[in-house]
N, C-alpha and C positions, 0 to 999 in steps of 0.2 A: 670896878673893872673885874670881869669874870675871866679867870685863867683857864684855858683849855689846852690840853696836850694833844698833839697830832704827830704821827710818824709816817715816813715815806722813804722810798729809795732815793739816793742822791743822783737822780737822773733828770734829763731834760723834760720828761713828761710832767714833772712837778714844778717847773718854773713858774706857772701862774700862781701857785700858792706862795712861793717865795717873794714874788713881786707884790702880791697883795699885802703880805706882812710888812715888807719894806716900806710900802707907800702908806701904811697906817689905815688900810681899808677896814680891818677888823676892829682896830681901836676906835674908829669912828662909830662902831656899833656897841662899844663898851666891852669889847672882848680882847683879852691878851692871849693871842694864839701862839703857843710855843711849839716851834717845829723841831723834830728830832730826825736826823738822817739815820737810816738803818740800812747799811750796805749789805747786810746778810739777807735781806729780802723778806718775802711774805711769811716764811716759816717763823722767823724771829718776831715779826710784827704780830703774828697770831698769838705768840707767847706773851708779848707785851699787852695785848688786849685782854687775854685770859687772866692775867695777873693785875689788870687795871693800872699798869704803869703808863699807859696812854689811854686817852678817851676815844680818839679817832685814829684811823689809819687808812692810807691809800694802798690797797692791796690787790694782788692778782685774783681774778674772779674764781678760778678753779681752786686756788689755795684756801681762800676763806670759806667757800662752800664746804669743802672737805672738813675744815676746822669746826665749823658750826655743827655739822652733822655728827661730829665726834664729841660734841658737848660744850664747845666754846660758847659762852653766853654773849653773843654778838649778833648784830643784825646789819645787813646791807641796807644803806639808806639812799644810795644813788649810784648809778653808773657814772664813771668818770671819763674813761676813754672808750669811745663807742666802736673802735676798730680793733682788728686783731693785733697781737704782738708778734713781731717777726723774731723768732728765736733762731739765732745763728748756731750752727753745729761746728764746734771748733776743735782742732787738734793742735799739738805743738808743731811749729814750723818744720821741724825735721822728722816728724812722725812718719812711720811706714804706711799709715792709713791714707788712702787717696780718695775714697768715696764712702758714702754712708753704708752701703751694703757690707763693707768690710768690718763695720763696728758691731756686728750682731752679738758677739761674745766678749766685747771689750768692756773695760771699766769706765763708768761715767762719773765724772766729778759733779757733786751737787752741793749747794750752799748748806742745806740741811734737809732732813726728811720733812715732807709736807710743803716744801718750797716749790716755786715754779720750775726750777731746774730739775727737781726730782719728778714732779708730776708730768712735765712735758717730755721727759725721757720715755715715759710710758706711751704717751700719745705718738711720739716719733716711732717707737717700736711697733705699735699697732699698725701705723700707716705703712710700715715696711714688712708686715706679716711675720714679725718675730714672736717668739715665745716670751712674754713679758715676765714670766716667773723666773727666768734665768738672768735677768738684769743684775749687774754688779755695781755697787756704789762705793764712792769714796767721799766722805764729808770734808768740804774744804772751807766752809763758812763764808768766804768773800771772793770777789773777783781776783784779788791779789793771791788768795789761797789757791785758786784754780790755776793761775799762772805758774805758781811754784809746783803744784801737783803734776801738771802736764809736763813741765820742764824736767822734773825728777823721775818721771815715769810711774808715779803713784796712781795716776789715772790716765785714761787714753783720750777722752773727749769731754767737752764741757758745752752745755747749752746756756746761752745768755742772749740778751737783747742785741739784735744785729748792729744797731748804730752806736750803742754804748761801747761795744767791743771793737768797732771799726778802727779806732786809732791803734789798738793793740795788734790788729791784723795788718794794718798799714806799716807798722814798725817792724813786722817780721817775727813777732813773738808767738802769735797764733796764726794758724792757717784755717780759713773757713771753707768747709767742703760742701755745705748745703744750708738751706734755711727751712724752718718748720714753723709755719704760722699757727697761732691758736685758732681753733674753729669758732671762737666766740669773742665778744668784746672783752678787752683784757684787764682793765683796772676799774675798781669800784671804791666807793667810800664806805667804810665800815665803822660802826659805833658800838661801844659796850652797852648792854641793856640798862645798866645802872645810870649811864649818862643820858640815855634816851628817856628813862623814867623821870629824871630830875631836871633835865635841861633841854627839853625838846624845842623850846622857843629860841634858845641860844643856837641850837643846831640849825634851825631855819635861817637865822641871820647868817651863819657861816656859809651855808649852801647858796644863799642869795648872792653873797659877795663873790665866792669862787665861780659861780655860774656866770656872773657878769664878766669876770676876768677871762674865763676860758672861752666865752663867746667871742670876745674881742681880741684874743691872743694873737691869732694869725695876721690880724690887720695892723698890729703895732709896727710903726715904721722901723725898718732895719732889724726886725726881730730875728731874722736868720743870722745876721752878723753877731747879735747879742748872744744867741745860743752857741754859735761857733766859738766865740771867745770864752764864754763861761765854762763850756764843757769840752774844750780843746778838740773840736770837731772841724772837719773841712766844710766849708760853706756849701759845697755842692751836695755833700751828704745830708746836711741839715735841711736843705731845700727838698731833697728827695723824701726825707722823713716827714717833713711838714705836709707834703702832698699826700702822704699815705695815712696821716693821723687825723682823727676827728675827736674833739672833746664833746662829751655828752652832758646834758643838763636835765636828764630824766632818769626815772628808775629803770632797773633791768626788767626786761620783758619776761613774762612767764615762760615763753618759748625758749629763751636763752637759759633760764634756770633749769628747765627740763633737760635741755641738751647737755649742759654741764654735768648734771646728776647722772644722766644716762651714760656718758663717757666714763665718769669715775666709777660707776657701778659695774659696767662691762669690763673695765680694766682691773676690777677687784681692789680698788683703792678706797672704797667705802663699802660697808656691809649692808647698808640700807639707804633708801632715798627718803627725803623729808618733805613734809608739807611746805608749800610755798611760804605761808605766813610765819614759819619758824626761821626762814632764811632772810626775808626782806620785810621792810615795814614802810608805810607811808607816813608822811609828817603832816 
């Protein structure tokens, strides 16, 4: 039995992985796939990949592209979610801020530098015509850290996935004032180059299993109720999320990679763009 370590955020997007593990689908291929929840997000997972504390990770497209360009010896092996991520822009419920325009010089809470919450604050700033060089950040590590930072006034707003934070909005802790969708498919599967070099066949088996599960995921009877129960969501929110989300079973397109790099370069988040074959690989 080959043990493989994989990391991902503890969110509803990754339920197909957890179901496949629970049902023994990887074990049937001789693989002991060990899942690690990483609530800190893509910035932390990039570190885990760089230090080979994990073999694989389900990471945000923009975050891992930036990390690879900056020297992380990782490759994107497949697109995982083929639709944009809906980033909610949140303030504390009693905040003085009422709309996005008022946040131009406010402090944004981020899980860590290089994370989606960090990079998407630049995308949001660009879409609003702000000077991105004047953005102010407060590192909060996790969603719980963001709740505390906004409550105590250490930061003014926080960007995180719309449906993950919906219960926090519904409970009156956060107030969402807008959404900012990614301009590209949001999640990919990334692997360390050492794992690719030594275990490409194992990776093929892993992707075959997850692609079967993700293809069938929406058709599982009462999957909306299962997600609502597991992630403490309202069933109507789960149904809306399912209608907006498509799982992918193919590699990222060259056009998508180019778009992501163009955005990051124009926002001065990377110093140079990379050749496609340094970012993605075929199996």
